C-alpha positions in Angstrom: 60.9 3.1 -22.4 60.6 6.7 -23.7 58.2 8.6 -21.5 55.2 10.6 -22.8 52.5 12.3 -20.8 50.3 9.6 -19.4 46.6 9.6 -18.5 44.6 7.6 -16.0 41.0 7.3 -17.1 39.5 9.1 -20.1 36.9 11.7 -19.6 35.0 10.8 -22.8 33.0 7.6 -23.4 31.2 6.0 -26.3 28.4 3.5 -25.7 28.2 0.2 -27.5 24.7 -1.2 -27.5 23.8 -4.8 -28.5 20.5 -6.5 -29.1 19.3 -10.1 -28.8 18.6 -12.1 -31.9 17.1 -15.4 -32.8 19.0 -18.7 -33.4 20.8 -21.0 -30.9 24.1 -19.6 -32.1 23.4 -16.2 -30.8 24.5 -15.1 -27.4 22.5 -12.6 -25.4 23.2 -9.0 -25.8 24.5 -8.8 -22.2 26.9 -11.7 -22.8 28.4 -9.9 -25.8 28.6 -6.5 -24.0 30.4 -8.1 -21.1 33.0 -10.0 -23.2 34.3 -7.6 -25.8 37.8 -8.7 -26.9 38.5 -6.5 -29.9 37.1 -3.8 -32.2 38.0 -2.0 -35.5 36.4 0.9 -37.3 34.8 0.6 -40.7 33.5 4.0 -41.8 30.5 4.8 -39.7 30.5 1.2 -38.2 32.5 -0.7 -35.6 33.2 -4.4 -36.0 33.3 -6.0 -32.6 34.7 -9.4 -31.5 33.6 -11.2 -28.4 35.5 -14.1 -26.8 32.2 -15.9 -26.0 30.8 -16.3 -29.5 31.2 -17.9 -32.9 30.0 -14.7 -34.6 31.3 -11.2 -35.2 29.1 -8.1 -34.5 28.6 -4.9 -36.5 27.4 -1.7 -34.8 26.6 1.6 -36.5 27.3 5.1 -35.2 24.5 7.5 -34.3 26.6 10.3 -35.7 29.5 9.4 -38.1 31.4 12.6 -37.4 31.0 12.6 -33.6 29.7 9.2 -32.4 28.2 9.1 -28.9 26.8 5.6 -29.4 27.2 2.6 -31.7 24.0 0.5 -32.0 21.8 -1.0 -34.8 23.4 -4.4 -33.9 23.9 -6.9 -36.7 25.5 -10.3 -36.0 27.2 -12.4 -38.6 27.6 -16.2 -37.9 31.1 -17.1 -38.9 30.2 -20.6 -39.9 28.1 -19.2 -42.8 31.3 -17.9 -44.4 33.9 -20.6 -43.7 33.9 -24.2 -42.4 34.9 -24.2 -38.8 36.8 -27.2 -37.2 33.7 -28.2 -35.3 30.7 -29.3 -37.3 27.1 -30.5 -36.5 25.8 -29.6 -33.1 29.2 -28.2 -32.0 29.6 -25.9 -35.1 28.8 -22.8 -33.0 31.1 -23.5 -30.1 32.8 -20.3 -29.2 35.9 -19.4 -31.1 37.4 -17.4 -28.2 38.0 -14.5 -30.6 40.8 -12.3 -29.3 41.9 -10.3 -32.3 40.3 -8.4 -35.2 41.5 -6.1 -38.0 40.2 -4.7 -41.3 42.4 -4.6 -44.4 41.1 -2.6 -47.4 42.0 -3.8 -50.8 40.1 -0.9 -52.5 37.8 1.8 -51.2 34.8 -0.6 -51.2 36.3 -4.1 -50.8 38.5 -5.7 -48.2 39.1 -8.4 -45.7 38.0 -8.7 -42.1 40.6 -10.7 -40.2 39.8 -12.6 -37.0 41.9 -14.8 -34.7 41.1 -17.3 -32.0 43.2 -17.5 -28.8 44.6 -20.9 -29.8 44.8 -21.5 -26.0 44.0 -24.4 -23.8 41.8 -23.8 -20.8 41.9 -25.1 -17.3 38.5 -25.4 -15.6 37.5 -22.6 -13.2 37.0 -23.3 -9.5 33.7 -21.8 -8.3 33.2 -20.3 -4.8 30.9 -23.2 -3.7 33.0 -26.1 -5.0 34.0 -28.7 -2.4 37.8 -29.3 -2.1 37.6 -32.6 -4.0 35.6 -31.1 -6.9 37.9 -28.1 -7.0 41.0 -30.3 -7.3 39.4 -32.3 -10.1 38.7 -29.1 -11.9 42.3 -27.8 -11.5 43.6 -30.9 -13.2 41.2 -30.7 -16.1 42.7 -29.0 -19.2 40.8 -28.9 -22.5 41.4 -27.5 -26.0 38.5 -26.5 -28.3 39.5 -26.8 -31.9 37.3 -23.8 -32.9 39.8 -21.6 -30.9 42.6 -22.6 -33.3 41.6 -20.6 -36.3 42.7 -17.5 -38.2 39.9 -16.3 -40.4 39.7 -13.8 -43.2 36.3 -12.8 -44.7 35.6 -10.5 -47.6 33.9 -7.2 -46.8 32.1 -5.0 -49.3 30.5 -1.6 -48.9 27.0 -1.7 -50.3 24.6 0.9 -51.7 23.6 1.9 -48.2 27.3 2.7 -47.5 27.5 0.1 -44.8 30.1 -2.7 -44.8 28.8 -6.3 -45.1 30.5 -9.7 -44.9 30.2 -11.9 -48.0 31.4 -15.5 -48.7 33.1 -14.2 -51.9 33.2 -11.2 -54.2 35.2 -10.0 -57.3 38.8 -9.2 -56.7 39.2 -5.4 -56.9 42.6 -6.0 -58.5 41.2 -8.3 -61.3 37.4 -8.4 -61.9 37.8 -11.8 -63.5 39.0 -13.3 -60.2 37.3 -13.7 -56.9 38.4 -13.3 -53.3 36.9 -15.9 -50.9 36.6 -16.4 -47.2 39.5 -18.5 -45.8 40.6 -20.4 -42.7 44.0 -21.2 -41.3 44.3 -24.0 -38.8 48.0 -25.1 -38.8 49.3 -22.3 -36.7 49.0 -24.2 -33.3 50.9 -27.1 -34.8 53.7 -24.9 -36.1 54.0 -23.0 -32.8 54.2 -26.3 -30.8 57.4 -27.2 -32.8 59.0 -23.8 -32.1 62.1 -23.8 -29.9 61.0 -20.8 -27.9 57.2 -21.2 -27.7 56.8 -25.0 -28.1 57.3 -25.8 -24.4 54.4 -23.5 -23.5 51.9 -24.9 -26.2 50.6 -27.5 -23.8 49.9 -25.1 -21.0 46.6 -23.3 -20.5 46.6 -19.7 -21.6 45.9 -18.4 -18.1 48.9 -20.4 -16.8 51.4 -18.4 -19.0 50.7 -20.9 -21.9 50.1 -20.0 -25.5 47.4 -17.3 -25.8 47.0 -15.1 -28.9 45.3 -11.8 -28.0 46.4 -9.3 -30.6 46.0 -9.1 -34.4 47.1 -6.4 -36.9 47.4 -6.7 -40.7 49.3 -4.6 -43.1 50.1 -5.6 -46.7 51.0 -9.3 -46.7 52.1 -9.2 -43.0 50.0 -10.5 -40.2 51.1 -9.7 -36.7 49.9 -11.8 -33.8 50.4 -10.5 -30.2 50.9 -13.2 -27.5 49.5 -12.6 -24.1 51.5 -15.6 -23.2 54.0 -17.0 -22.9 56.2 -14.2 -21.5 59.8 -15.4 -21.4 61.7 -13.7 -18.5 59.9 -10.4 -19.1 60.0 -10.7 -22.9 56.6 -10.8 -24.7 56.3 -12.1 -28.3 54.8 -10.7 -31.4 54.6 -13.3 -34.2 54.7 -12.2 -37.9 53.3 -14.6 -40.5 52.0 -14.7 -44.0 49.3 -16.9 -45.6 48.4 -18.3 -49.0 45.6 -20.4 -50.4 45.7 -24.2 -49.8 42.6 -25.5 -51.5 38.8 -25.6 -51.0 36.7 -26.4 -47.9 33.0 -27.3 -47.7 32.5 -23.5 -47.2 35.3 -21.1 -48.1 39.0 -21.9 -48.7 41.7 -23.4 -46.6 44.8 -21.2 -45.9 48.4 -22.3 -45.2 51.3 -20.5 -43.7 53.7 -19.0 -46.2 57.3 -20.2 -45.7 59.9 -17.6 -46.8 62.0 -19.3 -45.5 60.4 -19.8 -42.1 56.6 -19.8 -41.3 57.1 -17.7 -38.1 59.1 -14.5 -37.6 59.4 -13.8 -33.9 59.8 -10.3 -32.4 60.5 -10.2 -28.6 59.6 -7.0 -26.8 60.6 -6.2 -23.2 57.3 -5.2 -21.8 58.5 -5.5 -18.2 56.8 -8.8 -17.6 53.5 -7.9 -19.3 52.0 -9.7 -22.3 50.4 -8.4 -25.4 46.6 -7.7 -25.1 46.0 -6.1 -28.5 47.8 -4.6 -31.5 47.1 -1.9 -34.1 49.2 -0.7 -37.1 49.8 3.1 -37.2 51.8 3.9 -40.4 55.2 2.2 -40.0 54.7 1.6 -36.3 53.0 -1.1 -34.2 51.0 0.1 -31.2 50.9 -2.4 -28.4 48.3 -2.8 -25.6 50.3 -4.5 -22.8 48.8 -6.1 -19.7 49.2 -8.9 -17.3 49.5 -12.4 -18.7 47.9 -14.0 -15.6 44.4 -13.5 -14.3 45.1 -10.5 -12.0 44.8 -6.8 -11.7 48.0 -5.1 -12.9 49.6 -2.4 -15.0 48.2 -1.8 -18.5 50.1 0.4 -21.0 49.6 1.6 -24.5 53.1 1.6 -26.2 54.5 2.4 -29.6 57.1 0.3 -31.3 58.6 2.7 -33.9 59.1 0.9 -37.2 57.6 -2.3 -35.9 55.2 -2.6 -38.9 58.0 -2.7 -41.4 60.7 -4.7 -39.7 62.7 -6.9 -42.1 64.1 -9.3 -39.6 63.3 -10.8 -36.2 63.8 -8.3 -33.4 64.8 -8.0 -29.8 63.1 -4.7 -28.8 64.4 -3.4 -25.5 62.2 -1.3 -23.2 64.1 1.9 -24.1 63.1 1.5 -27.7 59.4 1.6 -26.9 57.4 4.9 -26.4 54.8 5.1 -23.7 51.6 6.6 -25.0 49.3 6.1 -22.0 49.3 4.4 -18.6 45.8 3.0 -18.5 43.7 2.7 -15.4 42.3 -0.7 -14.3 39.8 -1.9 -11.8 39.7 -4.1 -8.7 38.8 -7.5 -10.2 37.3 -5.8 -13.3 37.9 -3.2 -16.0 41.0 -4.8 -17.6 41.8 -3.0 -20.9 41.3 -5.7 -23.6 40.8 -4.1 -27.0 41.8 -0.9 -28.8 40.9 0.8 -32.0 41.5 4.1 -33.6 38.5 6.0 -34.9 38.4 9.0 -37.2 35.8 11.8 -37.2 35.3 15.5 -36.9 37.5 15.6 -33.7 40.4 13.9 -35.5 41.8 10.5 -34.7 41.1 9.1 -31.2 41.7 5.7 -29.6 38.8 3.7 -28.1 39.6 1.2 -25.3 37.2 -1.7 -24.4 37.5 -3.6 -21.2 37.4 -7.2 -20.1 35.1 -7.9 -17.1 33.7 -4.3 -17.3 32.9 -2.7 -14.0 29.2 -2.5 -13.1 29.0 1.2 -13.8 30.0 0.6 -17.4 27.0 -1.7 -18.0 23.8 0.0 -18.8 20.2 -0.8 -20.1 20.2 -4.1 -18.1 23.6 -5.0 -19.3 23.2 -4.9 -23.1 25.0 -1.6 -23.4 28.6 -1.0 -22.3 30.8 2.1 -22.1 34.2 2.3 -23.7 36.8 5.0 -23.0 38.1 7.4 -25.6 41.5 9.1 -25.5 43.1 11.7 -27.8 45.5 10.1 -30.2 48.9 11.7 -29.7 
């Protein structure tokens, strides 16, 4: 890969502060702060995804030009906008959100996109488990249907100049039409039939099985970065399109567009790493690459020139990728998990949020977490 000056840990931080709310569906502020999986800027706000919730969080900057903190937490229950696979008592089972992006259709109207991991889970062995119980856990694999969704929810900017999620709103391209929250659920089935990825669909995500962890949207293209599987050092970025497929109890169903195939696969040589997040930067795709397994290891921010406008499936060799930053990681903690670019008085910068944040990142009893901020080259 093409080398650029790399940095270890950023010298600037921005705090994200969450607050507890009412309702059985709400996680505590500390649980959200410790499980951030993705974020995207929306004016003076940040939308934040957590892999422990069935909601999406909105935080507002203390200073829109030079934010030092995002707070004023508002949580949006996703089941209020679109019917989730689980209903009744299980409706708020975590979605394992792993990717988030914002697509503007006009200056004040757009879509917030969210994707679940689509991954199966193997039970975790605890320190005090007896051998028999540990072995039983290691053979137990489950799949929660709420994880197998791609969601798009309309966003409008109100009189207070803050973005809000709504079930539907007028289409900015045609005021006589409406845009409506939607849900795609067929992706896991299609991936399971794929010649490259299908053999891994039955494996848990943490075992190099199917695990979606990146999402980026531009025009009618939706890019999904796979943490796993990694095929002999090659990571995969899926490109899909969606269209309406009829109504749900709440919102609309979506289906994959087939033109002619539902999946376009781009394989990137990330040196054995998987994709942890994606963002579009002009015609390029920026990739956060990190270990596919549960371990400490290299994490890199890479640029794939032209990746956001590719017209065919790609095999992208390491020499075609540009290294932006070699990111620091901790010992059993501080694994870079989500990235977002933010714009302000200091220009464009990139914010990095961490999975399993180190204790020194957590403040105010755990409901506030520090992200790192890097210059955007």
